[in-house]
Structures are given as structure tokens and as C-alpha cells.
C-alpha positions in Angstrom: 88.6 76.7 83.6 88.5 78.8 80.4 91.3 81.3 80.2 90.7 85.0 79.5 93.1 87.2 77.5 94.5 88.9 80.6 98.3 89.0 80.5 99.7 86.2 78.4 103.2 87.4 78.0 105.5 89.9 79.7 105.1 92.4 76.8 101.3 92.4 76.4 99.0 94.9 78.3 95.7 95.0 76.3 94.1 92.4 78.6 95.1 94.4 81.7 93.5 97.5 80.2 90.3 95.7 79.4 90.0 94.4 83.0 90.9 97.8 84.3 88.3 99.5 82.2 85.7 97.1 83.5 86.8 97.7 87.1 86.7 101.5 86.7 83.2 101.2 85.2 82.0 99.3 88.3 83.7 101.6 90.8 83.1 105.1 89.5 82.2 106.8 92.8 85.2 105.4 94.6 87.7 106.8 92.0 86.0 110.2 91.6 86.1 110.8 95.4 89.8 111.7 95.3 89.1 114.5 92.8 86.2 115.8 94.8 88.4 116.1 97.9 91.2 117.7 95.9 89.1 120.3 94.1 87.2 121.2 97.3 90.5 122.1 98.8 91.5 124.6 96.2 91.2 127.9 98.0 92.8 131.3 98.3 96.0 130.2 100.0 99.0 128.4 98.7 100.2 126.4 101.7 100.7 122.8 100.9 100.3 119.9 103.3 101.9 117.2 101.3 100.3 114.8 98.7 97.0 113.3 99.5 96.9 109.7 100.8 96.1 107.2 98.1 94.2 104.1 98.8 96.5 101.1 98.6 96.0 99.1 95.5 98.4 96.2 95.4 101.5 94.2 96.3 102.9 90.8 95.8 102.7 87.7 98.1 104.5 84.8 96.6 103.5 82.8 99.6 99.8 83.4 99.3 97.4 80.4 99.0 95.1 79.6 96.2 92.5 82.1 95.1 89.5 82.0 97.5 91.6 81.1 100.6 91.1 84.5 102.2 92.8 83.7 105.4 96.1 82.7 103.8 95.9 85.6 101.4 96.1 88.0 104.3 98.8 86.1 106.1 102.5 87.2 106.3 104.5 86.3 103.2 106.7 83.2 103.7 110.3 83.3 102.6 113.0 80.7 102.3 114.1 81.6 105.8 110.9 80.0 107.2 111.0 76.4 108.1 108.8 75.4 105.2 109.9 78.1 102.7 107.5 80.0 100.5 104.3 78.1 99.6 104.0 76.4 96.2 100.9 75.5 94.3 99.1 72.2 94.3 96.5 72.4 91.6 95.8 68.7 91.7 95.8 66.3 94.7 99.5 65.8 95.5 101.3 62.5 95.0 103.0 61.5 98.3 106.6 62.4 97.9 109.6 60.6 99.3 112.6 62.4 100.8 114.8 63.7 98.1 118.6 63.4 97.7 120.8 66.1 96.3 120.5 64.5 92.8 117.7 62.5 91.2 118.1 58.8 91.5 117.3 58.1 87.9 118.8 59.4 84.7 116.9 62.1 82.7 114.7 60.6 80.0 115.3 61.5 76.4 112.5 62.7 74.2 112.4 59.3 72.5 112.1 57.6 75.9 109.3 59.9 76.9 107.4 59.4 73.7 107.5 55.6 74.3 105.8 55.8 77.7 102.1 55.3 78.0 100.2 58.6 78.7 99.0 57.4 82.1 102.6 56.7 83.1 103.7 60.1 81.9 101.0 61.8 84.0 102.0 59.8 87.1 105.7 60.6 86.5 105.0 64.3 86.0 103.1 64.4 89.3 105.8 62.5 91.1 108.5 64.9 89.8 106.4 67.9 90.9 105.8 66.4 94.4 109.5 65.7 94.8 110.3 69.2 93.4 108.0 70.7 96.1 109.9 68.7 98.8 113.3 69.8 97.5 112.0 73.4 97.5 110.9 73.1 101.1 114.3 71.9 101.9 115.8 74.9 100.1 117.5 72.7 97.6 116.6 75.0 94.7 118.9 73.6 91.9 117.5 70.2 92.6 113.9 71.5 92.6 114.6 73.2 89.3 115.8 69.9 87.8 112.7 68.1 89.1 110.2 70.7 87.8 112.1 70.6 84.5 111.6 66.8 84.3 107.9 67.3 85.2 107.6 69.8 82.3 109.3 67.4 79.9 107.4 64.3 80.7 103.9 65.8 81.1 101.4 64.8 78.4 99.9 68.3 78.5 101.8 71.4 79.8 100.8 72.5 83.3 101.1 76.2 84.3 101.9 75.2 87.9 105.1 73.5 86.8 106.5 76.7 85.2 105.3 78.9 88.1 106.9 76.6 90.7 110.2 76.5 88.8 110.0 80.3 88.6 109.8 80.4 92.4 113.0 78.4 92.5 114.8 80.7 90.1 113.7 83.6 92.4 115.4 82.0 95.4 118.7 80.8 93.9 121.7 83.0 94.7 121.9 85.2 92.7 118.3 85.2 91.6 117.8 84.3 87.9 115.2 86.9 87.1 115.2 86.5 83.4 114.4 82.8 83.9 111.6 83.8 86.3 110.1 86.0 83.6 110.4 83.3 80.9 108.8 80.7 83.1 106.0 83.0 84.2 105.3 83.9 80.6 104.9 80.2 79.9 102.6 79.7 82.8 100.5 82.7 81.8 100.1 81.5 78.3 98.5 78.4 79.8 96.5 80.2 82.4 96.2 84.0 81.8 94.5 84.5 85.2 97.2 82.8 87.2 97.7 85.4 89.9 100.8 83.9 91.5 102.6 83.7 88.1 101.7 87.4 87.6 103.0 88.2 91.0 106.3 86.4 90.5 106.8 87.9 87.1 106.1 91.3 88.6 108.8 90.9 91.2 111.3 89.6 88.7 110.6 92.5 86.3 111.0 95.0 89.2 114.3 93.4 90.1 115.4 93.8 86.4 114.5 97.5 86.5 111.5 97.0 84.2 109.3 98.9 86.7 106.5 99.9 84.4 106.0 96.3 83.2 106.2 95.2 86.9 103.5 97.8 87.7 101.2 96.4 85.0 101.6 92.9 86.5 101.0 94.0 90.0 97.9 95.9 88.9 96.6 92.9 87.0 97.2 90.6 90.0 95.5 93.1 92.4 92.4 93.2 90.2 92.3 89.4 89.9 92.5 89.1 93.7 89.7 91.7 94.0 91.9 94.0 96.1 91.9 91.6 99.0 95.6 90.6 99.1 97.3 93.2 101.3 100.7 92.0 100.4 100.1 92.5 96.7 98.6 95.9 97.4 101.8 97.0 99.2 104.0 95.8 96.4 102.0 97.7 93.8 102.1 100.8 95.9 105.9 100.5 96.4 106.4 100.0 92.7 104.2 102.9 91.8 106.0 105.1 94.3 109.3 104.2 92.8 108.2 105.1 89.3 106.6 108.3 90.4 109.8 109.4 92.3 112.0 108.5 89.4 109.8 110.5 86.9 109.6 113.4 89.4 113.4 113.5 89.7 113.7 113.5 85.9 111.1 116.1 85.4 112.5 118.5 88.1 116.0 118.4 86.5 114.8 118.9 82.9 111.8 121.2 83.0 111.8 125.0 83.0 110.4 126.7 86.0 107.0 128.2 85.3 104.2 130.0 87.0 101.1 128.0 87.9 97.7 128.8 86.4 96.2 132.3 86.3 93.5 131.1 88.8 96.2 129.9 91.2 98.3 133.0 91.1 95.3 135.3 91.3 94.1 133.4 94.4 97.5 133.9 96.1 97.8 137.6 95.2 94.2 138.3 96.3 95.0 136.8 99.7 96.9 140.1 100.5 95.3 143.4 100.8 96.3 145.8 98.0 99.1 148.2 98.8 100.2 151.3 96.9 103.0 150.9 94.3 106.5 152.0 95.2 107.1 155.8 95.0 110.2 156.4 93.0 112.9 158.7 94.2 113.3 162.1 92.4 116.3 160.9 90.5 115.2 157.4 89.5 117.3 155.0 87.6 116.3 152.6 84.8 116.1 149.8 87.4 113.7 151.9 89.6 111.4 152.6 86.6 111.4 148.9 85.6 110.4 148.0 89.2 107.4 150.3 88.9 106.5 148.7 85.6 106.6 145.3 87.3 104.1 146.5 90.0 101.9 147.9 87.3 101.9 144.6 85.5 101.1 142.9 88.8 98.1 145.2 89.2 96.9 144.3 85.7 97.2 140.6 86.5 99.9 140.2 83.9 101.9 137.9 86.2 104.4 136.5 83.8 105.4 140.0 82.6 105.6 141.2 86.2 108.0 138.4 87.0 110.2 139.2 84.1 110.2 142.9 84.8 111.2 142.5 88.5 114.0 140.2 87.5 115.2 142.9 85.1 114.8 145.6 87.7 117.1 143.8 90.1 119.7 143.1 87.4 119.6 146.8 86.3 120.0 147.9 89.9 117.6 149.7 92.2 118.8 152.9 93.7 117.0 153.1 97.1 116.9 150.5 99.9 113.1 150.4 100.3 112.7 149.8 96.6 115.2 146.9 96.5 113.5 145.4 99.6 110.1 145.5 97.8 111.7 144.1 94.6 113.1 141.2 96.5 109.7 140.7 98.2 108.0 140.5 94.8 110.6 138.3 93.2 110.6 136.0 96.2 106.8 135.8 95.8 107.1 134.6 92.2 109.8 132.1 93.1 107.6 130.7 95.8 104.8 130.3 93.3 107.0 128.5 90.8 108.0 126.1 93.5 111.6 127.5 94.0 111.2 127.4 97.8 114.9 127.8 98.5 115.2 130.8 96.1 112.1 132.4 97.6 113.4 132.1 101.1 116.7 133.6 100.1 115.1 136.6 98.4 112.6 137.2 101.3 115.3 137.0 103.9 117.5 139.5 102.0 114.4 141.8 101.8 114.1 141.6 105.6 117.8 142.3 106.1 117.3 145.6 104.2 113.9 146.5 105.5 113.0 144.5 108.7 109.8 146.5 109.3 108.2 145.3 106.0 105.5 143.1 107.6 104.3 141.6 104.3 107.7 140.0 103.8 107.5 138.4 107.3 104.1 137.0 106.4 105.4 135.6 103.1 108.4 134.0 104.6 106.1 132.4 107.2 104.4 130.7 104.2 107.8 129.5 103.0 108.4 128.0 106.4 105.0 126.3 106.3 105.8 124.8 102.9 109.1 123.5 104.4 107.1 122.0 107.3 108.6 124.2 110.0 105.5 125.5 111.8 107.5 127.0 114.7 109.5 129.3 112.4 106.3 130.3 110.7 104.7 131.4 113.9 108.0 133.2 114.9 107.7 135.2 111.6 104.2 136.2 112.4 105.2 137.3 115.9 108.1 139.3 114.4 105.6 141.0 112.0 103.3 142.0 114.9 106.2 143.5 116.7 106.7 145.9 113.8 103.0 146.7 113.1 100.4 145.1 115.4 97.6 146.8 113.3 98.5 145.1 110.0 95.3 143.0 109.3 97.1 140.7 106.8 99.3 139.3 109.6 96.2 138.0 111.4 94.5 136.7 108.3 97.5 134.6 107.2 98.2 133.4 110.7 94.6 132.3 110.8 95.2 130.4 107.6 98.1 128.5 109.3 95.9 127.7 112.3 93.2 126.6 109.9 95.6 124.2 108.1 96.7 122.8 111.4 92.9 122.3 112.2 93.0 124.7 115.2 89.8 126.3 114.2 89.2 128.3 117.4 92.5 130.1 117.0 91.9 130.6 113.3 88.5 132.1 114.0 90.0 134.5 116.5 92.6 135.7 114.0 90.1 136.1 111.2 88.0 138.2 113.5 91.0 140.3 114.4 91.8 140.8 110.7 88.2 141.9 110.1 88.2 144.2 113.1 91.2 146.1 111.6 89.8 146.1 108.1 86.3 144.8 107.4 86.5 145.5 103.6 88.6 142.3 103.0 86.2 139.6 101.8 88.4 136.6 102.5 88.5 137.2 106.3 84.7 136.9 106.3 84.7 133.8 104.1 87.4 132.0 106.1 85.7 132.8 109.4 82.5 131.2 108.1 84.4 128.2 106.8 86.1 127.8 110.2 82.7 127.8 112.0 81.6 125.0 109.7 84.8 123.1 110.4 84.0 123.4 114.1 80.6 121.8 113.5 78.6 125.0 113.8 76.9 124.8 110.4 74.1 127.3 111.2 76.6 129.9 112.3 78.6 129.3 109.2 75.6 129.7 106.9 74.6 132.9 108.8 78.2 134.2 108.2 77.9 133.5 104.5 74.5 135.1 104.2 75.9 138.2 105.9 78.9 138.3 103.7 76.7 138.0 100.6 74.9 141.1 101.7 78.1 143.0 102.4 79.8 141.9 99.2 77.0 141.4 96.7 79.3 141.6 93.7 82.0 139.1 94.9 81.8 135.7 93.4 84.1 134.2 96.0 81.4 134.4 98.7 78.7 132.6 96.8 81.2 130.1 95.4 82.4 129.1 98.9 78.9 129.1 100.3 78.1 126.7 97.5 80.9 124.4 98.6 79.5 124.3 102.1 76.0 123.5 100.7 77.5 120.8 98.5 79.2 119.2 101.5 75.8 119.2 103.2 74.4 117.4 100.0 72.0 120.3 99.4 72.7 119.9 95.7 70.0 122.2 94.3 71.1 125.1 96.5 74.8 124.4 95.8 74.3 124.4 92.1 72.3 127.6 92.3 75.2 129.3 94.2 77.8 128.1 91.7 75.7 129.4 88.8 75.5 132.8 90.6 79.2 132.8 91.1 79.8 132.0 87.4 77.4 134.9 86.5 79.3 137.3 88.7 82.6 136.2 87.3 81.5 136.8 83.7 80.8 140.4 84.6 84.4 140.9 85.4 87.2 141.7 82.9 88.7 138.5 81.5 90.4 136.2 82.3 87.9 135.1 85.0 88.1 132.8 87.9 86.9 129.4 86.7 86.7 127.6 90.1 82.9 128.0 90.3 82.6 126.1 87.0 84.7 123.2 88.4 82.7 123.2 91.6 79.4 123.1 89.6 80.9 120.1 87.6 81.6 118.3 90.9 78.1 119.0 92.1 76.5 117.7 89.0 78.6 114.5 89.2 77.8 113.9 92.9 74.1 114.8 92.5 73.2 113.2 89.2 76.3 111.2 88.2 76.2 113.3 85.0 79.7 112.8 83.8 79.1 114.4 80.4 77.8 117.7 81.8 80.5 117.8 84.4 83.2 117.2 81.8 81.8 119.9 79.5 82.0 122.4 82.4 85.6 121.5 83.1 86.4 121.7 79.4 84.8 125.2 79.2 86.9 126.2 82.2 90.1 125.1 80.5 89.2 127.2 77.4 89.3 130.2 79.7 92.2 129.2 81.9 94.1 126.4 80.1 96.3 125.6 83.2 93.7 125.6 86.0 95.0 122.7 88.0 91.6 122.0 89.6 89.9 121.8 86.2 92.6 119.5 84.8 92.6 117.1 87.8 88.8 116.9 87.8 88.6 116.4 84.1 91.2 113.6 84.2 89.2 111.7 86.7 85.9 112.3 84.8 87.5 110.9 81.6 88.7 107.9 83.6 85.1 107.3 84.8 83.9 107.5 81.2 86.6 104.9 80.1 88.3 107.6 78.0 91.7 106.3 79.0 93.7 108.2 76.4 92.1 111.5 77.3 92.5 110.8 81.0 96.2 110.1 80.6 96.6 113.3 78.5 95.1 115.2 81.4 97.3 113.5 84.0 100.3 114.4 81.9 99.2 118.0 81.6 98.6 118.2 85.3 102.2 117.0 85.9 103.6 119.7 83.7 102.0 122.5 85.8 102.7 121.0 89.3 104.5 123.5 91.5 106.5 121.3 93.8 108.2 117.9 93.8 105.5 116.5 96.1 102.7 117.7 93.8 104.6 116.4 90.7 105.0 113.0 92.3 101.3 112.8 93.1 100.5 113.7 89.5 102.7 110.9 88.2 101.1 108.5 90.7 97.6 109.3 89.4 98.8 109.1 85.8 99.9 105.5 86.3 
């Protein structure tokens, strides 16, 4: 069989990239699906539910059978603890082997002796040595098996990849494993047969054991592609290796990077999820800290989020003269800490705010979101109950409790809370939107569409209504109607003072891809969105996947790296690194 330039040595990756590009080109819809799901989930609430599940791509199985033997490929990996040990390769009909002693019965031939032998004799000798090496291996006599495979390599007329791969298997099983030798032998095997999946697999395991995880990942990926994603054991090893790299890079990034606010689109969405409240009223004899606090609220109202964060920090450092003002300052700083991913710091500030002003219901709502991010649903609901005990007519409490029910897929309870929020204040657009979405999630599509149409009549200038209605229509595969809604949302956004919400552009890009597979038009929309909001996570993630579909690997990697830089939490960052690899 003619070899292809796949992975000839442990330091070459061009062949892997070529194969990967071909695979991506043939499987565009599968890969883009992850982005469609991710972008569709970008809404007006910041609760996280953990990284999305990734489809398993690979793992090693040193005991798998030859390519094509599907049954064995799915079987449990054999180890030296099994009666017959891990399986070895037989690429030619085996020569019947005799029982082996702990040492070969004949002395090792010199190079001169080997040259003097007829070619046919050398071929027979090589096969005999290999067969005896296999038997020694099954008996777990690894040093002896190594010696016999070495003799097979020396006496063979033409080098055989299987001799090196089988000797590598022995080096893997000696105590301690000789992983450098495994890599060297697999290199040799792959030079002879660059599509030799088991040699790739063994080299991947050895590289991982040596701490060369990124090289190991390359080999696991190549092996997975060669096996056409049908070897579950290889898929699991690839996933494990990928997880290890992502976790390591996440830990490094979290210790080295400066905290930062997420994109304008993200922060605006969170801020908009709360009904506007009046700015603090300063006491008659206000201090510098009091006045700085007021400036921070004014910056927040002007959507100058970074400046607002800086100012509220300064206000607290300068000192705030009255208790309610300090409680509100801690609420605001806790909000920003939550948005930058400092969950512990956010919880501390919000709790101190409540200690000063327990009746501040908005702080109870925000600390509920912190509990949700920490995975403590019970404490989140306790916080909502506490907020209701102070002000049962605060509509924000019910809206955000509805969001928690929604995330937990309790759509009936969510609908009830959205209705309660609207009954207390029907001017808040998101209660109407989320109620309609909840109906759709319950399987009541007509009720949901009716809800959106009513909301569009009541809020004709709000882009959010038509944008989310477009998402519903896109999910129903009504592409023409969905695109029309996204275009209307874009039109409404452009009438607002800049910077605008770019999510309708991202949604239109996804619609064009799903509808017409128009990668170029979709990518142009995402690129336009990033000119307006350079850190919009939905646009970056979508564009990364679109570049990947278009075989623009360098551009895709750049986008994945950019996405990692703006990730809020460790879980989000780990997911970014996972996709980057």
C-alpha cells in the first residue's frame, strides 16, 4: 500500500493538518452546529450552566485489531494483566512459533553473518524472530521480546513497520516504561508506513507520558481521523489529552491575565435585565467618595461600563458617608466583579451590601445569580424568597426567578413568574420576550408566536423583540421570515446611539449559513459585528467556526485565541482552549 505523508516523525504535523482540513471540508455542518447552539443561547441573562458537551473525538487502544476489524476496534483494551496481553500486529501470515526460553537459543548474528545469508533465509529468520517475539510478549517476557524483535529488524531484507511497532509495545510495558524508546520506534514505523494507526497510538501514549501533551494530541487526532472516528478507545484518549491541555492552559491563563469586563454587548444585556432605578441621592453634606459614587452611576447610565467600574472602586476607597450609599456602591462593585468572573469577590461585596441594607431587593436578586453560578440552586431560591419578604411588589424579583426556572427547564414556573413580573410592570420588554420563549420551550409554538407579535405591537422600536422572534423562526427553519426579522432588528439598532447591539448581525449570519450554506456572507456579517463591538463573544465564536469551515485555519485559531482572552470564567476559558485545539 502506498504511504501518504501523514505523520512520519514525532515532530511533523503538516500531514495531520492536511488530513484535518480535508475532514473539516467534508463535515462542515457537523462542526458548525456547536456554534449555532452556542450563539442561539446568548441572551439577556448571565447565568452559566457549565461548558457545552463536546462530541468525543478520540482515544488510544493499543489492543485494537487491524483497520477494518470493527468488532475488535470497539472492544475493551487489553493490557498485560490479561492472559494474552495486549494484542500485537500480524501483517503477514504468522510463522508457527515454538515456546520461548528466557534467552534466545542461538547467538546474535553479526552484520557480516547477516549479509552472507540468502535473502529468502533472512526473510524466514525475520518472521521466526517476530513470531517468537510475539509469544514472549504474550508471556510478558518483555526484555526477551525486545531482543527478538531487534533481531527481526536486523536480519530483515527490507525494514518492516510492524517490527518497530511491536518492539515499541514492549518498551511501553517494561518497568519502568521506556517512553523515549517507544517514540523512537514509532517514528521508525511511521516512516515506513505513515498511516499506521497503532504506531501513532503508541507514540501518542508515550508522548503523553513524557509530558509532551500537544504532540500527543496531534497523534491522537491523526489516529482518530485514520480510524474514521470509529474507535471509542482512541476517542476517549484524545478527549482526555485535550482536557488535560485545556485545564493546564486555563490554570496558566487565570493566574497571569488581568481581570477584564466582557464585551459591551454582554454587559449591556446584563444591565438591561434590571429595570432602571434612580441614581443615589447624596446627603446634604456629601464627601468626595459620595460624589464619586454618583459619577459612577452616571457613567453606568451612559453605558460607559469600564469607567463606572473604576469610579465605584475609587468611591469605596475614598469612603462613602451614608449607609445606603455604601450598600449601593457595594452592590454596583459586586455586579462588576461578577461580570469579570470574580465570583468570590462578587459574593463578598453583595453580602456586605445586604449586611448594611437588608431591604435592598436588587442585591438579593444579584446574589441569587452568584449562587446559580456556583451551582447552588437552593441558596438562589432562598435569596429570591428573602427579597420577596422585603418587597413582594418588586417585579425584578419575579423576572429573575423566572430566569432561574427557565435555566432549570421548569417552563411552567418560569411562565408564571414572567407573568407576575409583567403584571407588576408591563413596560419591561424582557418579561414579554421571555414569556413567549418559555411557551415555545413548552411546545406551544403558536402561543409563542402570538406573544411575539403582541410584543412587537407594544414595543415597536425595540430590536430585542424582533431579534428573538427571528431566533424562534430560525429554529422552525422558516429562513426567509427569520432573516427578515434579523434585518429589521439590525435596522432598529442602527437608529440607536452607538455602540449598538450586534447580536442580530450574528443571528443573521447563522441563518444564512443554515439556509444557504453561505459561509462568506455569514463571515462578513460577523466581521462587521466585530468592527462595532470587537469583543462580542458570540461574533468571535461564530466567526472562528466559520473560518474553520472555510479551511482558514490560521484565522480560526486567531479567533479561538481571542475568544479565550475574553472568557469570563474558568469553565468558559477551558472550553475556549478546547475548541482552539
